[in-house]
N, C-alpha and C positions, 0 to 999 in steps of 0.2 A: 155149646159154651153155655153155660147156666149165666145170662147175665144178674141175675139176681144176687146171686152167689160173689159175683165178680164185681158186684156194683157194693156188697158191704165190704168185704177186703177193701176193695179204694178207699171206702171213707172212714173205715177203722185205720186205713195207714195216713189218711189224711189228718183224723186225729189227732194220730201218735206222734208224726212229723212234721207237719206243719207248722206247730207250736215251733219247734225245735229249730226248722228254718228260718221262721222269721226272727227267733232270737239271734238265731248266729246271725241273719241279714244285719238285725240290730246293732250287735257287738261289732260289725265290721265297719258299717257307717260309724259309730262312735271311736275308732280308734282312730282315726284321722282327728278327733278332737280332745282323743287321750293324747295322741303324742305331743301334739300342740300345747297343751296342759301341762306334759310332763316338761318338755323341754323350756315355759315359762318359768316355774318351780325352778327347777335346775340352774337358769341363767342369775335367777335374782340371790339363791346362794354362792354362786359364784362370783356375783359383783362383791359380795363379803369375802369371801376368801382371797382377791385378787391375784388370780391365778394365769401366767401368758396364755395369749390368744389362741396356743397351737394347744395346749394342754385344754384349753373348755370347748375347741371341736372338738377333740377327742373325746371328751367325757361326754358331750352334747349327741356324739355317735352311739355313742355306748347304753344310753338312754335309749336314744329311737331304736336301738336295735332290742333292748331288754321289752319295752314295752310292747312293739308288733310280737315277740317269741310270748309273751305273756298274753298278746290277746287272739293269737293263733290258738293258745292252750286253752283257754276260756270255751273259744268257736267248738272245739272237737268235745271239751265237756258237756256244751249243751246239747248238740249231736246228739250225747248221749254213748260218744266212742272213747271211755275214759279211760280204756284198757291202750287203744291205739294213741290214745295224750301222753302217758306215763312213757309208751315208745318212743314218743315223740323226743319229749325230755332226754331221755335215758339217750339214745340217737345222737342229739347234741352230745351229751357228755364224752358219751365213745368219738366220736367223730373230732371234737375238740382232741382228745388226749393223741388221736392217729397221727391228726394233719400239725401236731406237737410234736411227737417224734420224728414225723420223716422233715419237716423245717425247723430242724432245733436252731439251725442258724439263724434266720429269719424272722422267728420267736424268741431268742435270746436279742435280736438287736431291736425288734420291737419293744420287750420289757426295758432296756434298758434304756429309747427313748424315754418310755412313760416313766422310769426315774428321773431322767436329766430334767424332762419338761417342770415333774412336783417340785425337784431341789433347785435347779436352775443356778448349778456353779458357774453356768454364764450366758450371754442376751446376745440375741441379734445386734451386731454394730462391736460386739467385745471383739479385741485380739488375741485369740489365746494360742498357745503351745500344746502339741498332743507328741511327745513321741517327738519324732524329726519333721513334722507339721506343723508350721505358725502361717496364720493368718486370721483373717478381718472377717468374723463368723458373718453368715451372709443368711442362711438358712438352719433354721430347725426341723428337721422332721422325723418322725416316729421311727424310721431306718437308719436314716444315716444325718449328718450336720455337714452343711459346706461351707467350705472356707474360700474366699479370695487369697490368694497370696501375694507378696510383695511386689512379683514380679509378673502379675495379672495372670497365674493360674489358678484354676477352680480347684478345689482339693473336696472329695466327698469321703469321710471318715464314718466307717457303719460306728454307731453307736456304743456298740457292747465294747467296742476299742475306747472309746474313751471312756466309758465307765469304767472299765475294768484298770485303766493306764491312770496316769498321771497327769491332771489337766494346772498348766500353768494357765491364771488369767494376768491378761498384760495389763491389762485397762480396768482391773477392780475398782484402782484407787486412781483418785486424780493428780496423783504424780508419780516419776517412777526415780530412780535414783540410777545415772550410768558413770563411766570414768574413760579416763586415757589414761595411757599409761608413758612414759620415759625412762630409759638407761642412763641416768645422768653419774656425773665422777663423785667417786668416793672422797673425795678430801673437798667436795664442794661447799660451801660456808651455804648453810638449810634455811638459815631464816631469810634471807631475801628471796630465795628458791619459792616458800611460801606465799611468800607473799606477792610474789609477780605472777605466779601461774594460777593461784586464787581472785588477783583480779582479772587477769584476762577469763577467767572463766565466769566472772560475776559479771561482765561486761560485753560477751557474746550473746546474741539474738536467741531470744526464747528461753534462757536459761532462768531459772525460779530464783529471785532472790530468799526466802524463805524455805525450806533450809538451806544458811548457807553451804556454797563450795569452800570444798579442804580438800590439804595437800597433806598425803602422808605415804612414809616411805613402807612400805608393803613386803619389800625382801633386800637382802644385802649380799651381792656375790662377787664375784672376783674381779667380773669386769664392770662395776658401777653398783649403783643404787639403783632398783625399781621403785618410780616415784609413780603413786596414784592421783592424779586429780578427778575429784568425785564433787557431780552436780547431777540435780533435777531438776525436768522434763515435764513437762505436762501429758500426760498421759493419752490426750488424744488430741486431733490437728496438728500437732507436729512430728514431721518427719524427724526422727531422735537420730538417725543414720547421717542424714546430712548437718546435723547439727556437730554431732561429735565429732564425723572429718573435717569441718571448718575449723572446730576447736582444737583439732588434732595440731591442724596447721600453724594456729596462733600460734599455741603453746613450742612446737617443736624451731617457729621464728625464734622466739623467744630466747626459749635456751640457745640457739646457736649463736645468736647476738650478743648475750650472758656469758658464753662457753663452759657452759653446763653442761654439755650434752659428753657423755663417755666417747 
């Protein structure tokens, strides 16, 4: 073995490679600081936008991933592996397409979850109706939204189903209108009916004074008049089913006592 030749080759290799290795090490060491710096800048921007915490966490994860990928690409370029860096970036794109096609349903739910987090048609604590599912939102994740139903069941609805369907937010506004129907005689004197039923509604616990309760004829049928007593309740903090049941009993008792029922 020609030790002189080997020594020259080793020195030449060290001169060419060592600076790149040191530069790559510096890049890797500063990558953690770069992630922290990017997170700090992102947090400052997010505070101005006032997004929900779920969306903020998602954005922070994406920023962290982008910084790591950028750091790895820089390391490859510093080492002189430009072609490998291009292949790495292209591989990420191809992998993304393959994963997207293979997991279409999951990708669809993820995209819908991101849109829901930004658009905020509802928040945690809101009571919503999606299709046949009604409940209070307990969690909004990227893949699915979790609701707790009135009978204590937990329902997880895929975000794609929510985003492409009709969402009814039952607690977006501070008050909601409810109603109770009665069938009264066709020849009943309607003025006392309005006064009596409206007064019962106004004096029922939790019923709001404004808007005031009202009594309307909604249909005229062969067997009598369909009379609807409309009233308003707070959207949150009150069991509307209990209030409606209580009022329905009082209205029926009043109608029986006055001989209004058909």
